[in-house]
C-alpha positions as CSV (number, residue, x, y, z in Angstrom):
1,X,-133.0,-132.3,-70.2
2,X,-136.2,-132.2,-69.8
3,X,-139.2,-130.3,-72.0
4,X,-140.5,-126.9,-72.3
5,X,-143.7,-126.7,-71.9
6,X,-145.7,-124.0,-74.6
7,X,-145.8,-121.8,-71.3
8,X,-142.8,-121.9,-71.2
9,X,-141.6,-121.3,-75.0
10,X,-144.3,-118.4,-75.1
11,X,-143.1,-116.9,-71.8
12,X,-139.4,-116.7,-73.7
13,X,-140.7,-115.0,-76.5
14,X,-142.2,-112.7,-74.9
15,X,-139.4,-111.9,-73.3
16,X,-137.6,-111.5,-76.2
17,X,-139.7,-109.2,-77.9
18,X,-139.8,-106.9,-75.0
19,X,-135.6,-107.4,-74.6
20,X,-135.6,-106.1,-79.0
21,X,-138.8,-103.0,-78.7
22,X,-137.2,-101.4,-74.8
23,X,-133.4,-101.6,-76.2
24,X,-134.8,-100.7,-79.8
25,X,-136.1,-97.1,-77.9
26,X,-133.1,-96.6,-75.2
27,X,-130.9,-96.9,-78.5
28,X,-132.6,-94.5,-80.2
29,X,-133.6,-92.2,-76.6
30,X,-129.6,-92.2,-76.9
31,X,-128.9,-91.7,-80.4
32,X,-130.8,-88.7,-80.3
33,X,-129.4,-87.7,-77.3
34,X,-125.6,-87.5,-78.7
35,X,-127.0,-86.6,-82.4
36,X,-129.9,-83.7,-81.5
37,X,-127.3,-80.8,-81.6
38,X,-126.9,-81.5,-84.9
39,X,-130.6,-81.1,-85.7
40,X,-130.7,-77.7,-83.6
41,X,-127.7,-76.1,-84.7
42,X,-125.1,-75.3,-87.5
43,X,-121.9,-76.6,-87.2
44,X,-119.8,-77.8,-89.6
45,X,-119.1,-80.5,-91.7
46,X,-117.1,-82.2,-89.8
47,X,-118.5,-82.8,-85.9
48,X,-121.5,-83.3,-87.3
49,X,-120.1,-86.3,-88.9
50,X,-118.6,-86.8,-85.2
51,X,-122.3,-86.2,-83.9
52,X,-123.8,-88.4,-86.5
53,X,-121.2,-91.9,-85.9
54,X,-121.0,-91.5,-82.1
55,X,-124.5,-91.3,-81.9
56,X,-124.8,-93.9,-83.4
57,X,-122.0,-95.6,-82.2
58,X,-123.4,-94.5,-78.2
59,X,-127.4,-96.0,-79.5
60,X,-126.0,-99.6,-80.5
61,X,-124.3,-99.9,-77.0
62,X,-127.0,-99.3,-75.6
63,X,-129.0,-101.5,-77.7
64,X,-126.7,-104.4,-77.0
65,X,-126.5,-104.2,-73.5
66,X,-130.1,-103.8,-73.1
67,X,-130.8,-106.8,-75.1
68,X,-128.2,-108.5,-72.7
69,X,-129.6,-107.5,-69.2
70,X,-133.6,-108.2,-69.9
71,X,-132.2,-111.4,-71.1
72,X,-129.8,-111.6,-67.9
73,X,-132.2,-111.1,-65.4
74,X,-135.3,-113.6,-67.5
75,X,-132.4,-116.5,-67.8
76,X,-131.0,-116.3,-63.9
77,X,-133.6,-114.7,-62.5
78,X,-135.1,-114.9,-58.8
79,X,-136.0,-118.1,-57.9
80,X,-140.0,-118.7,-57.9
81,X,-141.4,-119.6,-54.5
82,X,-143.1,-122.9,-54.1
83,X,-146.9,-121.4,-53.5
84,X,-147.1,-117.7,-54.4
85,X,-148.1,-115.7,-51.4
86,X,-146.4,-117.4,-48.8
87,X,-143.9,-115.5,-47.5
88,X,-143.6,-116.7,-43.6
89,X,-141.3,-119.7,-43.6
90,X,-143.6,-121.7,-41.1
91,X,-146.6,-121.4,-43.5
């Protein structure tokens, strides 16, 4: 097992931060889209409560899925070319 360089550790830290921040934004948007009608309309209590629960559940699912997909793509991403800028096979 090879040791990670400081650059590798920094890249992982930044990617985790990006995954968490983008997941929080996506989860908040989904929560707002689902639970938003509660704020705009006068609805029965049970329906308002249902919107809040459904919004929280949908937001949590989107949050987890976003974190997993971002980190999955980072960890198993496409192989980087050994010599960037060279795209022809004979170069």
